[in-house]
C-alpha positions in Angstrom: 0.0 0.0 0.0 2.8 2.4 0.9 4.5 1.7 -2.5 1.2 2.4 -4.3 0.7 5.7 -2.5 4.3 6.8 -3.3 3.8 5.9 -6.9 0.5 7.7 -7.0 2.0 10.8 -5.4 4.9 10.9 -7.9 2.5 10.3 -10.7 0.3 13.2 -9.8 3.3 15.4 -9.3 4.5 14.6 -12.8 1.2 15.9 -14.1 1.3 19.2 -12.3 2.9 22.2 -14.1 6.6 22.6 -13.5 8.0 25.9 -12.3 9.9 26.2 -15.5 6.7 25.8 -17.6 5.0 28.4 -15.5 7.9 30.8 -16.0 7.8 30.3 -19.8 4.1 31.2 -19.9 4.7 34.5 -18.2 8.0 35.3 -19.8 8.0 38.5 -21.8 7.5 37.7 -25.5 9.3 40.6 -27.1 8.6 39.4 -30.6 4.9 40.3 -30.9 4.1 43.7 -29.3 4.2 46.8 -31.5 6.1 49.7 -29.9 7.3 53.1 -31.0 10.9 52.7 -32.2 13.4 55.2 -33.6 16.9 53.9 -34.1 19.1 55.9 -36.4 21.7 54.3 -38.8 24.8 53.5 -36.8 27.4 50.8 -36.3 25.9 47.3 -35.8 27.2 46.8 -32.3 25.8 50.1 -31.1 22.5 49.6 -33.0 21.9 46.2 -31.4 22.6 47.6 -28.0 20.1 50.4 -28.6 17.6 47.9 -30.0 17.9 45.8 -26.9 17.6 48.8 -24.6 14.4 50.0 -26.3 12.7 46.6 -26.9 14.0 44.5 -24.0 14.7 41.8 -26.6 18.1 40.1 -26.4 20.0 39.8 -29.6 22.8 37.3 -30.2 25.2 37.3 -33.1 25.9 33.8 -34.5 29.7 34.2 -34.6 30.1 31.0 -36.6 27.9 32.5 -39.3 29.6 35.9 -39.4 33.2 34.8 -39.0 35.5 36.7 -41.3 33.0 39.6 -41.8 34.0 43.0 -40.3 31.0 43.4 -38.0 32.2 46.7 -36.6 32.1 48.2 -40.1 28.5 47.1 -40.8 26.2 50.1 -40.6 22.5 49.6 -40.0 19.6 51.3 -41.7 17.0 53.6 -40.1 14.2 51.8 -38.1 11.4 54.2 -37.2 7.7 53.8 -36.5 5.3 51.7 -34.5 6.8 48.3 -35.2 7.2 44.9 -33.7 10.8 44.3 -32.6 11.2 41.7 -35.4 10.1 44.3 -38.0 12.4 46.9 -36.5 15.4 44.5 -36.5 14.7 43.5 -40.1 14.6 47.2 -41.2 17.9 47.8 -39.3 19.5 45.0 -41.2 18.3 46.1 -44.7 21.3 46.6 -47.0 23.6 44.5 -44.9 24.6 40.9 -45.5 22.9 39.9 -42.2 19.5 38.7 -41.3 17.6 38.1 -38.1 15.9 35.0 -36.9 13.5 34.8 -34.0 14.6 32.5 -31.2 13.0 31.9 -27.8 12.7 35.2 -26.1 14.8 37.2 -28.6 16.6 37.2 -31.9 19.7 35.8 -33.5 21.7 37.7 -36.2 23.6 35.7 -38.9 24.5 36.0 -42.5 
């Protein structure tokens, strides 16, 4: 009987939401909300820092993808208007050899 109760207790515990799942549900999804954005053309590293500051969306650069490219010399385009962060980042990367990809909770930039 004791073994059955322990098994039943662990079985019920497995069905309950995990703390990580609850956190995921309430985690800020920065990819959907439209916000007012105005980011002038500038060096990529500075533009991404400004983008993250405004949108609260983290951006990672896929170093394997951009290896050999002078990232510091890449200049972004103007992103201005009421945009989703994804739209703003895509506008910033226009005219560069880079593109953005949505990832969990943010974006990745690669070639």
